[in-house]
C-alpha positions in Angstrom: 0.0 0.0 0.0 1.5 3.3 -1.0 1.4 6.3 1.3 -0.6 9.5 0.6 1.8 12.1 -0.8 1.7 15.7 0.5 3.6 18.4 -1.3 4.9 20.9 1.3 5.9 24.3 -0.1 8.2 26.4 2.1 8.8 30.1 1.3 11.3 32.6 2.7 9.9 33.9 5.9 11.0 33.6 9.6 8.0 31.2 10.1 9.8 28.7 7.9 11.2 27.1 11.0 7.6 26.0 12.0 7.3 24.1 8.7 9.9 21.7 9.9 7.5 20.7 12.7 4.7 20.4 10.2 6.7 18.2 8.0 7.6 16.0 11.0 4.0 15.8 12.0 2.9 14.7 8.5 5.6 11.9 8.5 4.6 10.8 12.0 1.0 10.5 10.8 2.1 8.1 8.0 2.2 10.5 5.0 5.0 10.7 2.5 6.1 14.4 2.2 7.9 16.0 -0.7 9.2 19.4 0.3 9.7 22.2 -2.3 11.6 25.3 -1.0 12.1 28.7 -2.5 15.7 30.0 -2.6 14.8 32.5 0.1 13.4 29.7 2.3 16.8 28.1 2.3 18.2 31.2 4.0 16.0 30.5 7.0 16.0 26.7 7.2 18.4 24.4 5.3 17.1 21.7 2.9 19.0 19.2 4.9 16.5 19.8 7.8 13.6 18.9 5.5 15.5 16.0 3.9 16.1 14.5 7.3 12.6 14.9 8.5 10.8 13.8 5.2 13.4 11.2 4.2 13.1 12.6 0.7 15.3 14.8 -1.4 14.2 18.5 -1.2 13.4 20.3 -4.4 15.0 23.8 -4.5 15.6 24.4 -8.2 14.1 23.6 -11.6 17.6 23.0 -12.9 18.9 20.3 -10.6 16.4 17.5 -11.0 17.2 14.0 -9.8 15.1 12.3 -12.5 14.7 12.6 -16.2 11.1 13.7 -15.9 10.6 17.3 -14.8 10.0 17.0 -11.0 7.3 19.5 -10.8 5.2 17.7 -13.4 5.8 14.2 -11.8 5.0 15.5 -8.3 1.9 17.3 -9.5 0.5 14.1 -10.9 1.2 12.0 -7.7 0.5 14.4 -4.8 -2.8 14.3 -3.1 -2.6 17.7 -1.5 -0.4 20.8 -1.8 0.2 23.0 1.3 2.5 26.1 1.4 3.5 27.1 4.9 4.6 29.8 5.3 3.2 31.5 2.3 4.8 34.9 1.8 3.1 37.9 0.1 5.5 37.2 -2.8 4.4 33.6 -3.2 0.7 34.5 -2.8 1.0 37.0 -5.7 2.8 34.5 -7.9 0.2 31.7 -7.1 -2.8 34.0 -7.7 -1.5 35.3 -11.0 0.1 32.2 -12.5 3.7 33.4 -12.3 6.0 30.4 -12.5 9.6 31.5 -12.1 11.0 29.0 -9.5 10.4 25.4 -8.5 7.6 26.1 -6.0 5.6 28.5 -8.2 6.1 26.3 -11.2 4.8 23.3 -9.2 1.8 25.5 -8.0 1.1 26.2 -11.7 1.0 22.5 -12.6 -1.0 21.2 -9.6 -4.8 20.8 -9.8 -5.6 19.0 -6.6 -6.5 20.1 -3.1 -4.5 23.1 -2.1 -4.0 25.3 0.9 -1.7 28.2 2.0 -0.8 29.4 5.5 0.1 33.1 5.0 2.8 34.7 7.2 3.9 38.3 6.8 4.0 41.7 8.3 0.4 43.0 9.1 0.8 45.9 6.7 1.6 43.4 3.9 -1.4 41.2 4.8 -3.7 44.2 4.9 -2.4 45.7 1.6 -5.1 45.8 -1.1 -2.9 43.8 -3.5 -2.5 40.9 -1.1 -6.2 40.9 -0.2 -7.1 40.9 -4.0 -4.7 37.9 -4.5 -6.2 36.1 -1.4 -9.7 36.6 -2.9 -8.5 35.2 -6.2 -7.1 32.1 -4.5 -10.3 31.6 -2.5 -12.4 31.9 -5.7 -10.4 29.0 -7.2 -10.9 26.8 -4.2 -7.6 27.3 -2.4 -8.0 27.0 1.4 -6.5 29.9 3.3 -5.3 28.9 6.9 -5.0 32.0 8.9 -3.1 34.2 9.4 -3.4 34.7 13.1 -3.2 38.0 15.1 -0.3 38.7 17.4 3.3 39.9 17.4 5.3 39.2 14.2 9.0 38.8 13.9 9.7 42.5 13.0 8.0 43.5 16.3 4.7 44.7 14.7 1.4 43.7 16.1 -1.6 42.6 14.1 -2.9 39.9 11.7 0.0 38.3 9.9 1.5 35.5 12.1 1.4 32.0 10.5 -1.2 29.9 12.1 -0.1 27.3 14.7 1.3 24.1 13.3 -1.5 22.1 15.0 -4.2 24.2 13.2 -2.5 23.8 9.8 -2.2 20.0 10.4 -5.8 19.6 11.5 -7.0 21.6 8.4 -5.0 19.5 6.1 -6.3 16.3 7.7 -9.9 17.6 7.2 -9.1 18.5 3.6 -7.8 14.9 3.0 -11.0 13.4 4.4 -13.2 15.3 2.0 
């Protein structure tokens, strides 16, 4: 029996460290996890962390693929669910507007299954009209938005923008898989 495959996107924000726990929780629950990191994400958490936790190579580039088939296409055909946590304002804009200029955004453009994002950013970014328009676009296309939560963010600002707790993201993903 093959395990259910979850594609976990990780973008470049301080909340990326929480995604390591999310990856670990998915593996402990019996899922196979394939992590796709943006270049900026690798500045916060190393691919080795996710490789160790997921027991799979981590995709960080479109140009260094381990197999002959383009990885983003093969993964899009086999993943049951795609979750990006944290999802920065940059990734949200790319996802909502079909911009595919790195491994993660290209995967997002090829995946047609159950998808969710867990936004994490400065409250001013979250409340900016462009971000809110992009969130509305994603919602209109069936993408589940998990959070963000209110509180203090890494830069010291207070407001809505914190990535939701890992337990909330995990529970939402489990609910999505049941449907």
